[in-house]
Backbone as a chain_set.jsonl record, in Angstrom:
{"seq": "MEYTIFGLLILVILYLYFRINEMQSRLDYFISQIAKHAEWTEKINDDLRLLIAEGKYVEAVKTARVVFGMSLLEAKQYVDRL", "coords": {"N": [[145.933, 66.919, 59.268], [145.839, 69.697, 60.012], [143.176, 70.377, 59.446], [141.909, 68.903, 61.438], [142.671, 70.169, 63.991], [141.519, 72.454, 63.266], [138.876, 71.825, 63.113], [138.37, 70.983, 65.887], [139.081, 73.115, 67.165], [136.931, 74.888, 66.561], [134.886, 73.231, 67.584], [135.208, 73.448, 70.305], [134.906, 76.411, 70.557], [132.318, 76.565, 69.94], [131.208, 75.105, 72.02], [131.93, 76.613, 74.262], [130.647, 78.83, 73.751], [128.177, 78.185, 73.732], [127.879, 77.315, 76.612], [128.489, 79.824, 77.802], [126.233, 81.276, 77.151], [124.226, 79.759, 78.535], [125.171, 80.086, 81.257], [124.59, 82.9, 81.217], [121.868, 82.997, 81.087], [121.038, 81.806, 83.534], [122.237, 83.406, 85.295], [120.635, 85.994, 84.682], [118.124, 84.909, 85.606], [118.768, 84.564, 88.34], [119.276, 87.21, 89.119], [116.872, 88.473, 88.6], [115.235, 87.02, 90.604], [116.487, 87.944, 92.871], [115.966, 90.739, 92.635], [113.045, 90.734, 92.953], [113.051, 89.777, 95.54], [114.037, 91.82, 96.81], [112.082, 93.582, 96.435], [109.984, 92.473, 97.798], [111.06, 92.502, 100.298], [111.207, 95.279, 100.907], [108.616, 95.843, 100.893], [107.712, 94.665, 103.131], [109.321, 95.935, 105.012], [108.042, 98.552, 104.907], [105.737, 97.983, 106.055], [106.455, 97.225, 108.57], [107.429, 99.742, 109.365], [105.233, 101.242, 109.382], [103.741, 99.925, 111.502], [105.377, 100.685, 113.658], [105.119, 103.621, 113.67], [102.3, 103.628, 114.291], [102.71, 103.056, 116.973], [102.849, 100.495, 117.67], [105.417, 98.846, 118.484], [106.48, 96.474, 119.601], [104.709, 94.479, 118.34], [105.833, 95.131, 115.721], [108.303, 94.054, 116.032], [107.775, 91.399, 116.477], [106.524, 90.585, 114.132], [108.833, 90.93, 112.384], [110.466, 88.711, 113.278], [108.967, 86.621, 112.744], [108.708, 86.667, 109.861], [111.199, 87.274, 108.772], [112.591, 84.996, 110.062], [114.283, 85.714, 112.407], [116.21, 85.99, 115.429], [115.119, 87.164, 118.688], [116.72, 89.372, 119.514], [117.946, 90.121, 117.144], [115.702, 90.681, 115.664], [114.757, 92.927, 117.046], [116.918, 94.723, 116.905], [116.775, 95.088, 113.989], [114.456, 96.321, 113.648], [114.873, 98.787, 115.117], [116.857, 99.851, 113.684], [115.248, 100.613, 111.534]], "CA": [[146.064, 67.319, 60.693], [145.214, 71.044, 60.044], [141.801, 70.501, 59.464], [141.442, 68.235, 62.629], [142.937, 70.95, 64.708], [140.732, 73.696, 63.158], [137.577, 71.383, 63.531], [138.477, 70.754, 67.347], [139.07, 74.588, 67.717], [135.614, 75.199, 66.178], [134.036, 72.636, 68.551], [135.574, 74.027, 71.573], [134.376, 77.452, 70.6], [130.825, 76.449, 70.261], [130.746, 74.677, 73.438], [132.239, 77.419, 75.19], [129.65, 79.9, 73.336], [126.683, 77.779, 74.548], [127.851, 77.362, 78.0], [128.437, 81.262, 78.277], [124.715, 81.561, 76.952], [123.601, 79.15, 79.594], [125.329, 80.886, 82.439], [123.957, 84.212, 81.135], [120.461, 82.786, 81.446], [121.036, 81.486, 84.87], [122.533, 84.794, 85.964], [119.417, 86.824, 84.393], [117.185, 84.317, 86.63], [119.011, 84.981, 89.836], [119.1, 88.778, 89.186], [115.333, 88.778, 88.707], [114.873, 86.605, 91.921], [117.267, 89.068, 93.868], [114.959, 92.028, 92.552], [111.859, 90.327, 93.558], [113.244, 89.575, 97.01], [114.229, 93.26, 97.426], [110.594, 94.267, 96.463], [109.137, 91.949, 99.04], [111.687, 93.002, 101.654], [110.954, 96.81, 101.149], [107.042, 96.006, 101.354], [107.618, 94.176, 104.588], [109.782, 97.139, 105.742], [107.106, 99.538, 105.087], [104.544, 97.414, 107.037], [107.062, 97.376, 109.798], [107.527, 101.253, 109.586], [103.69, 101.735, 109.79], [103.537, 99.416, 112.873], [106.173, 101.618, 114.502], [104.516, 104.743, 113.404], [101.321, 103.463, 115.046], [102.992, 102.772, 118.303], [102.881, 98.81, 117.848], [106.794, 98.48, 118.234], [106.38, 94.917, 120.003], [104.161, 93.661, 117.074], [106.583, 95.156, 114.703], [109.439, 93.126, 116.389], [107.315, 90.107, 116.335], [106.482, 90.457, 112.573], [110.084, 90.809, 111.948], [110.669, 87.566, 113.743], [108.178, 85.586, 111.971], [108.852, 86.865, 108.417], [112.844, 86.754, 108.41], [113.206, 84.043, 110.816], [115.296, 86.317, 113.372], [116.146, 85.86, 116.931], [114.344, 88.406, 119.333], [117.612, 90.381, 119.518], [118.07, 90.522, 115.857], [114.466, 91.471, 115.14], [114.739, 94.278, 117.74], [118.022, 95.644, 116.304], [116.468, 95.198, 112.681], [113.239, 97.421, 113.681], [115.639, 99.793, 115.511], [117.56, 100.535, 112.362], [114.232, 101.107, 110.482]], "C": [[145.729, 68.668, 60.929], [143.878, 71.255, 60.36], [141.045, 69.804, 60.765], [141.683, 69.34, 63.743], [141.809, 72.22, 64.649], [139.272, 73.254, 63.556], [137.458, 71.411, 65.17], [138.291, 72.093, 67.823], [137.407, 75.096, 67.635], [134.59, 74.753, 67.149], [134.049, 73.267, 69.956], [134.961, 75.49, 71.739], [132.975, 77.768, 70.629], [130.369, 75.933, 71.481], [131.173, 75.751, 74.266], [130.922, 78.623, 74.835], [128.313, 79.452, 73.98], [126.795, 77.809, 75.759], [127.955, 78.714, 78.56], [126.787, 81.634, 78.334], [123.982, 81.208, 78.238], [123.713, 79.792, 80.789], [124.745, 82.259, 82.476], [122.602, 84.117, 81.596], [120.208, 82.687, 82.807], [121.228, 82.819, 85.661], [121.225, 85.827, 85.795], [118.393, 86.227, 85.449], [117.495, 84.863, 87.832], [118.84, 86.295, 89.986], [117.787, 88.976, 89.4], [114.829, 88.41, 90.057], [115.272, 87.617, 92.952], [116.14, 90.262, 93.806], [113.665, 92.009, 93.112], [111.846, 90.222, 95.185], [113.366, 91.011, 97.588], [113.066, 93.917, 97.377], [109.811, 93.835, 97.599], [109.773, 92.556, 100.209], [111.23, 94.608, 101.947], [109.521, 96.874, 101.424], [107.207, 95.709, 102.863], [108.242, 95.537, 105.379], [109.008, 98.073, 105.917], [106.072, 99.191, 105.937], [105.243, 97.693, 108.407], [107.188, 98.942, 110.35], [106.139, 101.737, 110.144], [103.425, 101.318, 111.1], [104.131, 100.262, 113.881], [105.505, 102.933, 114.759], [103.16, 104.798, 114.367], [101.489, 103.191, 116.551], [103.197, 101.265, 118.635], [104.405, 98.418, 117.694], [106.943, 96.946, 118.557], [105.932, 94.108, 118.947], [105.113, 93.818, 115.869], [107.859, 94.441, 114.735], [109.072, 91.689, 115.985], [107.107, 89.691, 114.93], [107.703, 90.25, 112.026], [110.77, 89.564, 112.123], [110.149, 86.7, 112.772], [108.65, 85.657, 110.497], [110.195, 86.536, 108.12], [113.18, 85.842, 109.104], [114.362, 84.511, 111.734], [114.979, 85.955, 114.818], [115.31, 87.208, 117.613], [115.278, 89.489, 119.407], [117.683, 90.849, 118.098], [117.085, 91.239, 115.258], [114.437, 92.927, 115.851], [115.816, 95.327, 117.213], [117.576, 96.021, 114.617], [115.373, 96.498, 112.817], [113.826, 98.62, 114.29], [116.138, 100.634, 114.388], [116.318, 101.107, 111.354], [113.819, 102.728, 111.006]], "O": [[145.304, 68.925, 62.055], [143.422, 72.013, 61.216], [139.883, 70.052, 61.085], [140.734, 69.413, 64.523], [141.343, 72.81, 65.624], [138.521, 74.008, 64.175], [136.431, 71.872, 65.668], [137.501, 72.335, 68.736], [136.814, 75.607, 68.585], [133.662, 75.457, 67.549], [133.039, 73.539, 70.605], [134.542, 75.837, 72.843], [132.448, 78.776, 71.101], [129.284, 76.248, 71.969], [130.508, 75.724, 75.301], [130.355, 79.191, 75.769], [127.541, 80.18, 74.604], [125.842, 78.34, 76.329], [127.568, 78.883, 79.716], [126.212, 82.142, 79.297], [123.31, 81.996, 78.904], [122.716, 80.107, 81.438], [124.427, 82.783, 83.543], [122.129, 84.947, 82.372], [119.305, 83.342, 83.328], [120.452, 83.207, 86.535], [120.843, 86.431, 86.797], [117.813, 87.043, 86.166], [116.687, 85.579, 88.425], [118.238, 86.661, 90.996], [117.458, 89.647, 90.378], [114.123, 89.193, 90.692], [114.479, 88.065, 93.779], [115.533, 90.642, 94.807], [113.155, 92.984, 93.664], [110.899, 90.504, 95.919], [112.872, 91.332, 98.669], [112.88, 94.829, 98.183], [109.104, 94.584, 98.274], [109.079, 93.097, 101.07], [110.959, 95.033, 103.07], [109.094, 97.806, 102.106], [106.832, 96.517, 103.713], [107.606, 96.077, 106.283], [109.059, 98.632, 107.013], [105.497, 100.08, 106.565], [104.656, 98.329, 109.282], [107.064, 99.265, 111.531], [105.977, 102.456, 111.13], [102.933, 102.12, 111.894], [103.496, 100.566, 114.891], [105.333, 103.339, 115.908], [102.925, 105.771, 115.083], [100.508, 103.11, 117.291], [103.647, 100.879, 119.714], [104.668, 97.654, 116.765], [107.53, 96.231, 117.745], [106.588, 93.131, 118.585], [105.259, 92.89, 115.073], [108.484, 94.202, 113.702], [109.801, 90.934, 115.341], [107.461, 88.577, 114.544], [107.772, 89.388, 111.15], [111.611, 89.23, 111.288], [110.89, 86.077, 112.013], [108.98, 84.593, 109.972], [110.45, 85.637, 107.319], [114.37, 85.595, 108.907], [115.35, 83.786, 111.847], [113.876, 85.698, 115.301], [114.958, 88.154, 116.908], [114.785, 90.616, 119.374], [117.459, 92.043, 117.9], [117.288, 92.192, 114.505], [114.117, 93.94, 115.229], [115.606, 96.537, 117.12], [117.969, 97.052, 114.071], [115.496, 97.518, 112.139], [113.231, 99.648, 113.968], [115.896, 101.826, 114.201], [116.533, 101.971, 110.505], [113.014, 103.399, 110.36]]}, "num_chains": 1, "name": "protein.A"}
């Protein structure tokens, strides 16, 4: 009886260990995707700031709408915050 409980306990521990490793791998993947998105977003923001500096405010709003899928009001507010 004791060996059965001990064996089951070892199986449960191994199962949990592998599940935790799998979740850690997924978490690492999602974190890398978020980092890539942040870099991409910052690149777009730099482009929008350049358009604003060149006096192309309307084009900056239009670009924000297209790239981020925003409404006109959302894009205007986004560009205003830059």
